[in-house]
All heavy atoms as an XYZ file, in Angstrom:
900
protein
N       9.348    -13.230     -8.318
C       9.733    -13.479     -6.960
C      11.123    -12.895     -6.714
O      12.058    -13.155     -7.457
C       9.740    -14.978     -6.703
C      10.210    -15.332     -5.341
S       9.406    -16.801     -4.768
C      10.592    -17.304     -3.569
N      11.223    -12.106     -5.679
C      12.480    -11.447     -5.371
C      13.308    -12.285     -4.403
O      12.776    -12.939     -3.519
C      12.218    -10.067     -4.774
C      11.590     -9.115     -5.757
C      11.434     -7.727     -5.181
O      11.519     -7.575     -3.951
O      11.231     -6.812     -5.972
N      14.609    -12.231     -4.591
C      15.508    -12.965     -3.709
C      15.706    -12.187     -2.407
O      15.322    -11.021     -2.293
C      16.859    -13.186     -4.387
O      17.461    -11.906     -4.619
C      16.715    -13.928     -5.701
N      16.328    -12.830     -1.451
C      16.596    -12.181     -0.168
C      17.516    -10.986     -0.356
O      17.320     -9.938      0.264
C      17.229    -13.200      0.804
O      16.368    -14.339      0.900
C      17.415    -12.596      2.171
N      18.507    -11.125     -1.217
C      19.436    -10.019     -1.477
C      18.715     -8.829     -2.085
O      18.954     -7.688     -1.692
C      20.565    -10.490     -2.384
C      21.581     -9.407     -2.684
C      22.817    -10.010     -3.335
N      23.746     -9.005     -3.779
C      24.564     -8.339     -2.979
N      24.553     -8.573     -1.697
N      25.395     -7.434     -3.465
N      17.812     -9.077     -3.029
C      17.037     -7.989     -3.619
C      16.200     -7.281     -2.557
O      16.115     -6.052     -2.548
C      16.125     -8.516     -4.716
C      16.826     -8.823     -6.015
C      15.867     -9.443     -6.994
O      15.457    -10.579     -6.810
N      15.502     -8.695     -8.006
N      15.587     -8.043     -1.675
C      14.768     -7.447     -0.622
C      15.600     -6.598      0.330
O      15.176     -5.516      0.734
C      14.030     -8.539      0.164
C      12.921     -9.162     -0.642
O      12.346     -8.535     -1.522
N      12.615    -10.413     -0.346
N      16.774     -7.082      0.697
C      17.632     -6.325      1.616
C      18.100     -5.022      0.977
O      18.104     -3.965      1.623
C      18.846     -7.163      2.022
C      18.537     -8.243      3.028
C      19.798     -8.980      3.418
C      19.490    -10.069      4.438
N      20.703    -10.803      4.835
N      18.497     -5.096     -0.279
C      18.955     -3.885     -0.964
C      17.793     -2.918     -1.157
O      17.950     -1.705     -0.997
C      19.637     -4.255     -2.295
C      20.946     -4.978     -2.004
C      19.879     -3.022     -3.143
C      21.648     -5.518     -3.209
N      16.616     -3.432     -1.479
C      15.438     -2.573     -1.650
C      15.093     -1.855     -0.348
O      14.777     -0.662     -0.357
C      14.260     -3.402     -2.142
N      15.167     -2.561      0.777
C      14.885     -1.923      2.077
C      15.929     -0.855      2.406
O      15.597      0.213      2.922
C      14.840     -2.972      3.184
C      13.549     -3.754      3.213
C      13.395     -4.517      4.529
N      14.564     -5.309      4.891
C      14.707     -6.605      4.656
N      13.745     -7.275      4.059
N      15.799     -7.246      5.026
N      17.204     -1.144      2.106
C      18.263     -0.173      2.346
C      18.042      1.085      1.505
O      18.124      2.209      2.016
C      19.627     -0.792      2.029
C      20.828      0.143      2.107
C      21.091      0.544      3.552
C      22.047     -0.509      1.499
N      17.741      0.898      0.227
C      17.504      2.039     -0.655
C      16.279      2.827     -0.217
O      16.285      4.064     -0.249
C      17.346      1.569     -2.105
C      18.578      0.951     -2.757
C      18.260      0.529     -4.179
C      19.740      1.908     -2.741
N      15.228      2.138      0.202
C      14.010      2.811      0.648
C      14.295      3.684      1.878
O      13.864      4.825      1.946
C      12.923      1.787      0.960
C      11.614      2.410      1.375
C      10.516      1.372      1.582
O      10.749      0.169      1.457
N       9.337      1.843      1.902
N      15.053      3.152      2.818
C      15.378      3.898      4.036
C      16.214      5.131      3.715
O      15.918      6.238      4.177
C      16.123      2.982      5.001
C      16.579      3.653      6.278
C      17.335      2.647      7.135
C      18.089      3.321      8.233
N      19.328      3.952      7.798
N      17.236      4.964      2.913
C      18.133      6.079      2.603
C      17.445      7.129      1.730
O      17.623      8.326      1.950
C      19.412      5.567      1.933
C      20.268      4.705      2.822
C      20.793      5.415      4.063
O      20.945      6.660      4.051
O      21.052      4.724      5.068
N      16.662      6.688      0.746
C      15.948      7.654     -0.097
C      14.903      8.417      0.706
O      14.673      9.608      0.457
C      15.300      6.943     -1.288
C      16.246      6.531     -2.405
C      15.540      5.637     -3.400
C      16.828      7.751     -3.111
N      14.279      7.765      1.670
C      13.317      8.454      2.530
C      13.999      9.583      3.291
O      13.447     10.681      3.402
C      12.691      7.479      3.525
O      11.939      6.517      2.862
N      15.186      9.322      3.817
C      15.923     10.357      4.539
C      16.335     11.485      3.607
O      16.279     12.664      3.985
C      17.140      9.751      5.226
C      16.786      8.842      6.379
C      17.994      8.186      7.013
O      19.142      8.566      6.674
O      17.797      7.301      7.857
N      16.749     11.152      2.392
C      17.140     12.185      1.426
C      15.952     13.076      1.101
O      16.055     14.312      1.108
C      17.713     11.532      0.141
C      19.071     10.902      0.429
C      17.831     12.561     -0.979
C      19.614     10.046     -0.697
N      14.797     12.477      0.821
C      13.621     13.277      0.481
C      13.105     14.064      1.681
O      12.559     15.152      1.525
C      12.513     12.408     -0.116
C      12.797     11.988     -1.524
C      12.782     10.648     -1.869
C      13.075     12.911     -2.501
C      13.047     10.248     -3.169
C      13.352     12.534     -3.799
C      13.336     11.202     -4.131
N      13.280     13.538      2.879
C      12.881     14.275      4.075
C      13.695     15.560      4.196
O      13.144     16.634      4.464
C      13.072     13.399      5.317
C      12.723     14.047      6.646
C      11.222     14.279      6.738
C      13.182     13.184      7.788
N      15.000     15.466      3.979
C      15.853     16.649      4.046
C      15.559     17.626      2.912
O      15.599     18.840      3.106
C      17.330     16.233      4.024
C      17.827     15.456      5.239
C      19.249     14.974      5.015
C      17.734     16.318      6.488
N      15.272     17.104      1.715
C      15.011     17.968      0.561
C      13.692     18.716      0.689
O      13.582     19.853      0.253
C      15.000     17.137     -0.731
C      16.319     16.510     -1.084
C      17.338     17.521     -1.552
O      16.991     18.543     -2.112
N      18.604     17.243     -1.297
N      12.681     18.082      1.271
C      11.356     18.705      1.310
C      11.129     19.547      2.559
O      10.051     20.121      2.707
C      10.242     17.642      1.216
O      10.397     16.701      2.276
C      10.271     16.941     -0.117
N      12.106     19.637      3.447
C      11.944     20.509      4.616
C      11.787     21.964      4.192
O      11.082     22.728      4.832
C      13.128     20.368      5.572
C      12.995     19.201      6.512
C      14.064     19.242      7.560
C      13.868     18.087      8.522
N      14.877     18.063      9.560
N      12.455     22.357      3.112
C      12.363     23.741      2.645
C      11.036     24.032      1.945
O      10.629     25.184      1.845
C      13.530     24.049      1.707
O      13.455     23.217      0.568
N      10.373     23.002      1.448
C       9.092     23.178      0.751
C       7.957     22.915      1.742
O       7.647     21.778      2.044
C       8.996     22.207     -0.434
C      10.057     22.416     -1.461
S      10.217     21.118     -2.706
C       8.604     20.503     -2.918
N       7.362     23.970      2.257
C       6.307     23.829      3.257
C       5.022     23.313      2.621
O       4.641     23.729      1.540
C       6.049     25.168      3.944
C       7.237     25.653      4.707
N       7.663     25.065      5.875
C       8.117     26.652      4.461
C       8.733     25.688      6.316
N       9.043     26.654      5.474
N       4.380     22.381      3.297
C       3.114     21.846      2.819
C       3.248     20.691      1.847
O       2.261     20.265      1.277
N       4.450     20.182      1.645
C       4.664     19.063      0.723
C       5.319     17.924      1.498
O       6.274     18.133      2.237
C       5.560     19.468     -0.470
C       5.852     18.284     -1.357
C       4.905     20.575     -1.262
N       4.770     16.725      1.323
C       5.308     15.537      1.980
C       5.568     14.475      0.918
O       4.664     14.105      0.174
C       4.317     15.014      3.021
C       4.724     13.772      3.786
C       5.907     14.087      4.693
C       3.572     13.252      4.602
N       6.812     14.011      0.846
C       7.201     12.965     -0.103
C       7.662     11.763      0.702
O       8.549     11.876      1.534
C       8.328     13.438     -1.043
C       8.759     12.313     -1.962
C       7.894     14.643     -1.842
N       7.033     10.612      0.461
C       7.463      9.394      1.137
C       7.704      8.303      0.102
O       7.037      8.240     -0.921
C       6.422      8.946      2.162
O       5.211      8.660      1.525
N       8.669      7.458      0.398
C       9.011      6.353     -0.490
C       8.162      5.162     -0.063
O       8.357      4.595      1.000
C      10.514      6.017     -0.407
C      10.851      4.872     -1.342
C      11.345      7.237     -0.732
N       7.180      4.802     -0.906
C       6.266      3.726     -0.523
C       6.810      2.348     -0.858
O       6.542      1.394     -0.129
C       4.896      3.940     -1.165
O       5.023      3.989     -2.558
N       7.578      2.227     -1.945
C       8.117      0.918     -2.314
C       9.337      1.095     -3.222
O       9.456      2.096     -3.930
C       7.069      0.082     -3.036
N      10.217      0.110     -3.163
C      11.372      0.054     -4.063
C      11.419     -1.358     -4.625
O      11.410     -2.331     -3.881
C      12.695      0.383     -3.331
C      13.884      0.197     -4.258
C      12.670      1.794     -2.780
N      11.441     -1.460     -5.929
C      11.575     -2.744     -6.604
C      12.900     -2.723     -7.355
O      13.171     -1.803     -8.118
C      10.442     -2.971     -7.607
C       9.067     -2.840     -7.029
C       8.520     -4.185     -6.643
N       7.133     -4.060     -6.225
C       6.735     -4.007     -4.975
N       7.622     -4.053     -4.012
N       5.469     -3.908     -4.662
N      13.705     -3.744     -7.141
C      15.026     -3.779     -7.758
C      15.102     -4.947     -8.737
O      14.516     -6.006     -8.495
C      16.123     -3.836     -6.680
C      17.476     -3.535     -7.273
C      16.122     -5.134     -5.954
C      18.432     -2.902     -6.320
N      15.775     -4.728     -9.854
C      15.868     -5.747    -10.889
C      16.746     -6.906    -10.406
O      17.559     -6.738     -9.497
C      16.440     -5.142    -12.172
O      17.754     -4.699    -11.951
N      16.603     -8.090    -11.009
C      17.396     -9.250    -10.568
C      18.907     -9.058    -10.683
O      19.659     -9.603     -9.883
C      16.930    -10.375    -11.489
C      15.569     -9.968    -11.915
C      15.591     -8.468    -11.982
N      19.366     -8.245    -11.645
C      20.805     -8.005    -11.757
C      21.264     -6.813    -10.918
O      22.426     -6.413    -10.988
C      21.205     -7.817    -13.213
C      20.546     -6.619    -13.856
O      19.634     -6.031    -13.238
O      20.941     -6.259    -14.984
N      20.361     -6.240    -10.112
C      20.642     -5.157     -9.175
C      21.118     -3.883     -9.859
O      21.808     -3.063     -9.242
C      21.662     -5.593     -8.109
C      21.360     -6.881     -7.352
C      22.493     -7.212     -6.413
C      20.063     -6.774     -6.606
N      20.761     -3.667    -11.121
C      21.237     -2.490    -11.837
C      20.183     -1.385    -11.930
O      20.532     -0.228    -12.121
C      21.688     -2.868    -13.240
O      20.587     -3.350    -13.989
N      18.915     -1.723    -11.785
C      17.835     -0.737    -11.907
C      16.920     -0.845    -10.697
O      16.488     -1.933    -10.336
C      17.026     -0.946    -13.194
C      17.922     -0.799    -14.421
C      15.857      0.032    -13.265
C      17.258     -1.165    -15.713
N      16.645      0.302    -10.095
C      15.723      0.347     -8.963
C      14.532      1.227     -9.348
O      14.704      2.377     -9.754
C      16.406      0.905     -7.730
N      13.337      0.662     -9.253
C      12.114      1.417     -9.505
C      11.591      1.892     -8.157
O      11.252      1.086     -7.304
C      11.089      0.542    -10.208
C      11.548      0.074    -11.587
C      10.620     -0.968    -12.172
N       9.257     -0.535    -12.279
C       8.671     -0.080    -13.399
N       9.386     -0.031    -14.493
N       7.420      0.299    -13.401
N      11.548      3.209     -7.991
C      11.174      3.814     -6.714
C       9.781      4.421     -6.868
O       9.541      5.232     -7.755
C      12.189      4.899     -6.308
C      11.819      5.503     -4.972
C      13.601      4.333     -6.279
N       8.867      4.006     -5.986
C       7.500      4.512     -6.011
C       7.337      5.523     -4.892
O       7.577      5.214     -3.729
C       6.508      3.357     -5.866
C       6.553      2.428     -7.048
C       7.364      1.296     -7.034
C       5.818      2.694     -8.184
C       7.433      0.447     -8.120
C       5.872      1.844     -9.283
C       6.681      0.731     -9.246
O       6.744     -0.094    -10.330
N       6.943      6.746     -5.265
C       6.822      7.842     -4.321
C       5.362      8.194     -4.095
O       4.585      8.303     -5.045
C       7.555      9.078     -4.843
C       9.041      8.924     -5.124
C       9.586     10.190     -5.753
C       9.788      8.609     -3.854
N       5.017      8.392     -2.842
C       3.695      8.874     -2.465
C       3.851     10.341     -2.087
O       4.652     10.671     -1.201
C       3.156      8.051     -1.303
O       1.910      8.540     -0.913
N       3.100     11.206     -2.757
C       3.274     12.648     -2.586
C       1.982     13.254     -2.064
O       0.899     12.969     -2.578
C       3.692     13.307     -3.909
C       5.030     12.730     -4.365
C       3.771     14.818     -3.767
C       5.479     13.172     -5.717
N       2.118     14.072     -1.019
C       0.977     14.806     -0.480
C       1.290     16.292     -0.564
O       2.359     16.700     -0.155
C       0.717     14.412      0.979
C      -0.436     15.151      1.583
C      -1.725     14.724      1.338
C      -0.228     16.271      2.368
C      -2.791     15.404      1.892
C      -1.288     16.954      2.911
C      -2.574     16.529      2.671
N       0.458     17.117     -1.072
C      -0.840     16.879     -1.690
C      -0.683     16.287     -3.093
O       0.287     16.554     -3.782
C      -1.469     18.267     -1.743
C      -0.325     19.208     -1.766
C       0.777     18.550     -0.989
N      -1.633     15.482     -3.473
C      -1.525     14.725     -4.721
C      -1.615     15.608     -5.967
O      -1.234     15.174     -7.045
C      -2.585     13.636     -4.771
O      -3.872     14.202     -4.664
N      -2.102     16.851     -5.825
C      -2.176     17.755     -6.987
C      -0.779     18.111     -7.492
O      -0.597     18.373     -8.676
C      -2.915     19.048     -6.627
C      -4.359     18.863     -6.238
C      -4.523     18.502     -4.762
O      -3.772     19.026     -3.917
O      -5.391     17.665     -4.482
N       0.192     18.125     -6.609
C       1.561     18.478     -6.991
C       2.379     17.258     -7.404
O       3.566     17.375     -7.670
C       2.257     19.179     -5.821
C       1.626     20.486     -5.427
C       2.394     21.136     -4.321
C       1.752     22.460     -3.933
N       2.502     23.135     -2.876
N       1.763     16.096     -7.464
C       2.482     14.856     -7.714
C       3.207     14.811     -9.036
O       4.403     14.506     -9.090
N       2.498     15.097    -10.122
C       3.114     15.012    -11.451
C       4.267     16.002    -11.591
O       5.323     15.676    -12.143
C       2.057     15.279    -12.529
C       0.992     14.209    -12.625
C       1.553     12.886    -13.085
O       2.516     12.865    -13.883
O       1.027     11.850    -12.643
N       4.067     17.209    -11.078
C       5.107     18.235    -11.169
C       6.353     17.825    -10.388
O       7.479     17.964    -10.876
C       4.546     19.551    -10.617
C       5.550     20.670    -10.544
C       5.003     21.881     -9.819
O       3.774     21.980     -9.647
O       5.821     22.711     -9.411
N       6.156     17.276     -9.194
C       7.299     16.856     -8.382
C       8.019     15.653     -8.976
O       9.251     15.572     -8.912
C       6.851     16.545     -6.954
C       6.687     17.748     -6.041
C       6.105     17.338     -4.715
C       7.997     18.458     -5.841
N       7.282     14.721     -9.553
C       7.929     13.557    -10.189
C       8.796     14.009    -11.364
O       9.925     13.528    -11.535
C       6.870     12.521    -10.646
C       6.269     11.821     -9.439
C       7.458     11.508    -11.608
C       7.234     10.910     -8.693
N       8.314     14.967    -12.157
C       9.124     15.492    -13.269
C      10.379     16.168    -12.738
O      11.469     15.995    -13.283
C       8.303     16.480    -14.092
C       7.259     15.825    -14.957
C       6.485     16.845    -15.747
C       5.358     16.188    -16.509
N       4.515     17.152    -17.207
N      10.232     16.921    -11.650
C      11.374     17.604    -11.049
C      12.378     16.602    -10.480
O      13.592     16.763    -10.636
C      10.880     18.559     -9.956
C      11.958     19.480     -9.464
O      13.055     19.528     -9.998
N      11.654     20.216     -8.417
N      11.882     15.573     -9.830
C      12.760     14.552     -9.248
C      13.491     13.785    -10.348
O      14.691     13.518    -10.242
C      11.950     13.605     -8.338
C      11.545     14.345     -7.059
C      12.732     12.347     -8.004
C      10.544     13.614     -6.205
N      12.785     13.440    -11.427
C      13.444     12.735    -12.529
C      14.481     13.622    -13.214
O      15.483     13.131    -13.725
C      12.413     12.232    -13.538
C      11.791     10.930    -13.104
O      12.445     10.057    -12.563
N      10.495     10.795    -13.322
N      14.251     14.947    -13.222
C      15.233     15.858    -13.802
C      16.488     15.934    -12.943
O      17.591     16.117    -13.456
C      14.616     17.242    -13.968
N      16.331     15.782    -11.636
C      17.467     15.843    -10.710
C      17.918     14.460    -10.252
O      18.490     14.325     -9.175
C      17.096     16.687     -9.488
C      16.815     18.114     -9.854
O      17.503     18.687    -10.683
N      15.794     18.687     -9.255
N      17.686     13.454    -11.073
C      17.979     12.073    -10.698
C      19.472     11.849    -10.442
O      19.833     11.110     -9.532
C      17.490     11.130    -11.792
C      17.677      9.684    -11.476
S      16.989      8.565    -12.694
C      16.902      9.497    -14.175
N      20.332     12.497    -11.206
C      21.771     12.275    -11.040
C      22.262     12.757     -9.682
O      23.069     12.089     -9.034
C      22.539     12.972    -12.160
C      22.380     12.288    -13.485
C      23.256     12.896    -14.535
C      23.048     12.150    -15.831
N      23.932     12.636    -16.886
N      21.761     13.904     -9.233
C      22.203     14.404     -7.926
C      21.645     13.536     -6.795
O      22.326     13.327     -5.787
C      21.785     15.862     -7.743
O      20.384     15.986     -7.769
N      20.433     13.003     -6.962
C      19.854     12.109     -5.955
C      20.646     10.807     -5.905
O      20.942     10.291     -4.829
C      18.364     11.858     -6.252
C      17.572     13.156     -6.106
C      17.796     10.786     -5.331
C      16.149     13.076     -6.609
N      21.022     10.291     -7.069
C      21.805      9.054     -7.113
C      23.187      9.260     -6.492
O      23.709      8.386     -5.794
C      21.929      8.583     -8.562
C      22.608      7.245     -8.688
C      22.591      6.755    -10.119
N      23.245      5.464    -10.191
C      24.016      5.103    -11.188
N      24.198      5.903    -12.213
N      24.580      3.927    -11.194
N      23.775     10.441     -6.724
C      25.074     10.745     -6.116
C      24.955     10.800     -4.594
O      25.791     10.244     -3.876
C      25.616     12.068     -6.659
C      26.899     12.489     -6.006
C      28.103     11.895     -6.365
C      26.910     13.458     -5.014
C      29.291     12.256     -5.757
C      28.091     13.834     -4.399
C      29.279     13.230     -4.779
O      30.440     13.587     -4.162
N      23.919     11.476     -4.099
C      23.696     11.563     -2.654
C      23.478     10.169     -2.056
O      24.007      9.844     -0.994
C      22.491     12.458     -2.376
C      22.108     12.553     -0.924
C      23.086     13.342     -0.087
O      23.811     14.187     -0.643
O      23.140     13.092      1.125
N      22.701      9.342     -2.767
C      22.481      7.967     -2.318
C      23.793      7.191     -2.298
O      24.068      6.430     -1.373
C      21.456      7.278     -3.221
C      21.121      5.831     -2.902
C      20.386      5.753     -1.565
C      20.268      5.240     -4.005
N      24.617      7.402     -3.308
C      25.905      6.715     -3.391
C      26.829      7.071     -2.246
O      27.554      6.209     -1.731
N      26.810      8.336     -1.820
C      27.665      8.718     -0.698
C      27.173      8.100      0.611
O      27.968      7.840      1.507
C      27.723     10.248     -0.540
O      26.404     10.754     -0.347
C      28.357     10.889     -1.759
N      25.863      7.841      0.710
C      25.315      7.256      1.936
C      25.529      5.743      2.025
O      25.683      5.213      3.116
C      23.815      7.550      2.036
C      23.514      8.995      2.328
C      22.033      9.243      2.197
N      21.693     10.567      2.615
C      21.097     10.854      3.773
N      20.766      9.888      4.592
N      20.823     12.087      4.090
N      25.479      5.033      0.900
C      25.549      3.561      0.927
C      26.831      3.025      0.288
O      26.886      1.863     -0.090
C      24.312      2.928      0.251
C      23.038      3.306      0.955
C      24.242      3.278     -1.218
N      27.851      3.845      0.189
C      29.058      3.417     -0.525
C      29.774      2.258      0.131
O      30.505      1.531     -0.514
C      30.007      4.592     -0.718
C      30.586      5.113      0.574
C      31.579      6.218      0.307
N      31.993      6.798      1.570
C      31.818      8.056      1.895
N      31.234      8.869      1.041
N      32.212      8.511      3.060
N      29.577      2.059      1.434
C      30.243      0.947      2.115
C      29.395     -0.323      2.102
O      29.895     -1.399      2.378
C      30.610      1.330      3.541
C      31.580      2.478      3.601
C      31.229      3.663      4.203
C      32.841      2.369      3.025
C      32.118      4.725      4.248
C      33.732      3.429      3.067
C      33.372      4.608      3.678
N      28.091     -0.208      1.779
C      27.229     -1.386      1.714
C      27.102     -1.925      0.289
O      26.987     -3.131      0.092
C      25.831     -1.069      2.241
C      25.774     -0.910      3.726
C      25.686      0.553      4.119
O      25.994      1.437      3.344
N      25.256      0.800      5.339
N      27.096     -1.048     -0.704
C      26.908     -1.465     -2.099
C      28.106     -1.068     -2.938
O      28.630      0.037     -2.796
C      25.656     -0.808     -2.688
C      24.318     -1.193     -2.095
C      23.211     -0.385     -2.760
C      24.050     -2.660     -2.265
N      28.496     -1.960     -3.825
C      29.601     -1.651     -4.717
C      29.123     -0.821     -5.904
O      29.767      0.134     -6.306
C      30.237     -2.947     -5.212
C      31.522     -2.732     -5.927
C      32.239     -4.018     -6.185
N      31.330     -5.156     -6.294
C      31.572     -6.249     -6.965
N      32.696     -6.380     -7.598
N      30.719     -7.235     -7.007
N      27.968     -1.205     -6.469
C      27.406     -0.486     -7.607
C      26.060      0.087     -7.189
O      25.197     -0.642     -6.699
C      27.235     -1.428     -8.819
C      28.600     -1.944     -9.271
C      26.515     -0.724     -9.947
C      28.529     -2.997    -10.333
N      25.889      1.390     -7.391
C      24.627      2.047     -7.045
C      23.692      1.864     -8.242
O      24.037      2.208     -9.368
C      24.849      3.553     -6.770
C      25.940      3.756     -5.727
C      23.545      4.212     -6.349
C      25.694      3.058     -4.417
N      22.495      1.319     -8.020
C      21.585      1.076     -9.146
C      21.071      2.371     -9.761
O      21.013      3.411     -9.107
C      20.447      0.267     -8.516
C      20.552      0.479     -7.066
C      21.949      0.846     -6.757
N      20.725      2.273    -11.030
C      20.101      3.399    -11.719
C      18.688      3.564    -11.153
O      17.960      2.580    -10.994
C      20.037      3.109    -13.215
C      19.428      4.214    -14.022
C      19.341      3.854    -15.494
O      20.149      3.035    -15.952
O      18.449      4.388    -16.147
N      18.305      4.794    -10.858
C      17.020      5.054    -10.222
C      15.987      5.502    -11.244
O      16.287      6.307    -12.120
C      17.172      6.133     -9.144
C      18.172      5.846     -8.037
C      18.339      7.063     -7.153
C      17.734      4.657     -7.225
N      14.777      4.983    -11.102
C      13.638      5.427    -11.900
C      12.493      5.694    -10.934
O      12.131      4.824    -10.148
C      13.243      4.375    -12.926
C      14.304      4.161    -13.984
C      13.850      3.216    -15.041
C      14.954      3.064    -16.083
N      14.566      2.203    -17.174
N      11.950      6.907    -10.985
C      10.931      7.320    -10.032
C       9.550      7.286    -10.677
O       9.373      7.711    -11.807
C      11.227      8.724     -9.515
C      12.487      8.800     -8.720
C      13.664      9.234     -9.296
C      12.509      8.413     -7.395
C      14.834      9.291     -8.566
C      13.675      8.462     -6.653
C      14.836      8.907     -7.242
N       8.576      6.772     -9.906
C       7.196      6.686    -10.361
C       6.282      7.188     -9.253
O       6.594      7.062     -8.069
C       6.828      5.240    -10.712
C       7.655      4.673    -11.825
C       8.776      3.898    -11.543
C       7.342      4.915    -13.145
C       9.556      3.376    -12.553
C       8.111      4.391    -14.166
C       9.214      3.619    -13.874
N       5.138      7.703     -9.654
C       4.147      8.180     -8.699
C       3.299      7.016     -8.219
O       2.770      6.246     -9.021
C       3.262      9.243     -9.356
C       2.232      9.917     -8.469
C       2.914     10.673     -7.350
C       1.382     10.861     -9.285
N       3.205      6.859     -6.910
C       2.377      5.813     -6.307
C       1.043      6.440     -5.932
O       0.948      7.183     -4.961
C       3.075      5.230     -5.078
C       2.286      4.102     -4.448
O       1.419      3.537     -5.133
O       2.539      3.790     -3.271
N       0.029      6.142     -6.711
C      -1.286      6.745     -6.481
C      -2.261      5.771     -5.830
O      -3.472      5.933     -5.929
C      -1.867      7.288     -7.788
C      -1.960      6.221     -8.855
O      -1.476      5.101     -8.621
O      -2.516      6.514     -9.924
N      -1.741      4.790     -5.123
C      -2.620      3.798     -4.507
C      -3.483      4.416     -3.401
O      -4.631      4.013     -3.216
C      -1.801      2.636     -3.949
O      -0.903      3.086     -2.977
N      -2.953      5.406     -2.667
C      -3.754      6.055     -1.632
C      -4.895      6.863     -2.233
O      -6.004      6.881     -1.678
C      -2.866      6.947     -0.763
C      -1.841      6.223      0.095
C      -0.967      7.220      0.834
C      -2.526      5.296      1.067
N      -4.641      7.517     -3.372
C      -5.713      8.244     -4.056
C      -6.776      7.276     -4.563
O      -7.969      7.571     -4.512
C      -5.156      9.048     -5.234
C      -4.237     10.158     -4.766
O      -4.407     10.622     -3.624
O      -3.357     10.548     -5.550
N      -6.334      6.115     -5.032
C      -7.267      5.101     -5.511
C      -8.140      4.584     -4.366
O      -9.349      4.427     -4.514
C      -6.484      3.959     -6.167
C      -7.345      2.863     -6.721
C      -8.119      3.076     -7.859
C      -7.390      1.614     -6.110
C      -8.918      2.064     -8.373
C      -8.180      0.603     -6.614
C      -8.938      0.836     -7.744
O      -9.728     -0.164     -8.236
N      -7.530      4.332     -3.211
C      -8.297      3.884     -2.045
C      -9.308      4.942     -1.603
O     -10.439      4.617     -1.242
C      -7.359      3.558     -0.883
C      -6.517      2.306     -1.020
C      -5.519      2.213      0.130
C      -7.391      1.079     -1.044
N      -8.890      6.197     -1.642
C      -9.792      7.289     -1.274
C     -10.962      7.369     -2.248
O     -12.115      7.587     -1.845
C      -9.005      8.605     -1.264
C      -9.786      9.765     -0.715
C      -8.902     10.995     -0.632
O      -7.790     10.904     -0.103
O      -9.372     12.046     -1.113
N     -10.687      7.164     -3.518
C     -11.728      7.182     -4.535
C     -12.722      6.033     -4.311
O     -13.935      6.209     -4.433
C     -11.099      7.101     -5.924
C     -12.096      7.075     -7.031
N     -12.888      8.162     -7.356
C     -12.445      6.087     -7.887
C     -13.688      7.829     -8.363
N     -13.434      6.575     -8.705
N     -12.226      4.865     -3.977
C     -13.088      3.711     -3.707
C     -13.966      3.987     -2.488
O     -15.162      3.672     -2.474
C     -12.244      2.433     -3.503
C     -11.519      2.051     -4.785
C     -13.096      1.269     -3.011
C     -12.409      1.687     -5.934
N     -13.391      4.603     -1.444
C     -14.178      4.952     -0.259
C     -15.298      5.927     -0.608
O     -16.424      5.809     -0.097
C     -13.278      5.555      0.823
C     -12.525      4.500      1.597
O     -12.890      3.313      1.500
O     -11.557      4.869      2.298
N     -14.984      6.890     -1.462
C     -16.008      7.866     -1.879
C     -17.154      7.154     -2.615
O     -18.323      7.463     -2.402
C     -15.397      8.916     -2.796
C     -14.383      9.808     -2.122
C     -15.019     10.834     -1.210
O     -16.128     11.294     -1.516
O     -14.408     11.139     -0.178
N     -16.790      6.201     -3.464
C     -17.815      5.488     -4.220
C     -18.672      4.602     -3.303
O     -19.867      4.470     -3.522
C     -17.165      4.624     -5.303
C     -16.503      5.379     -6.454
C     -15.823      4.404     -7.396
C     -17.528      6.213     -7.212
N     -18.044      4.035     -2.282
C     -18.802      3.160     -1.371
C     -19.726      3.957     -0.458
O     -20.743      3.425     -0.006
C     -17.845      2.316     -0.539
C     -17.104      1.234     -1.310
C     -16.092      0.533     -0.416
C     -18.077      0.219     -1.904
N     -19.399      5.191     -0.179
C     -20.274      6.016      0.670
C     -21.481      6.453     -0.132
O     -22.555      6.590      0.269
C     -19.527      7.239      1.173
C     -18.521      6.895      2.242
C     -17.819      8.119      2.745
C     -16.762      7.740      3.761
N     -16.026      8.864      4.234
């Protein structure tokens, strides 16, 4: 169960990371990256970020690229939220494949 503070920080991080990825993916035509969820640890030191990537074939490649550039993303996030948060949490990115799973279930039901 997450506290109110964890929820507020998770929403703030989700909003700011969404804007960062929107600006980063404008140069890559045909790719859409959205932040579907952010889960933050109770001590506010680690944030698990779940990304939904379209098209899903490029998902694994983009997650590896994003994890390789994690320090620059964390720095950009830090410059955006420096007045709201004292310590910027360590970011860990994961692929959110729930939409692919739902699509697969729909295919099976048809």
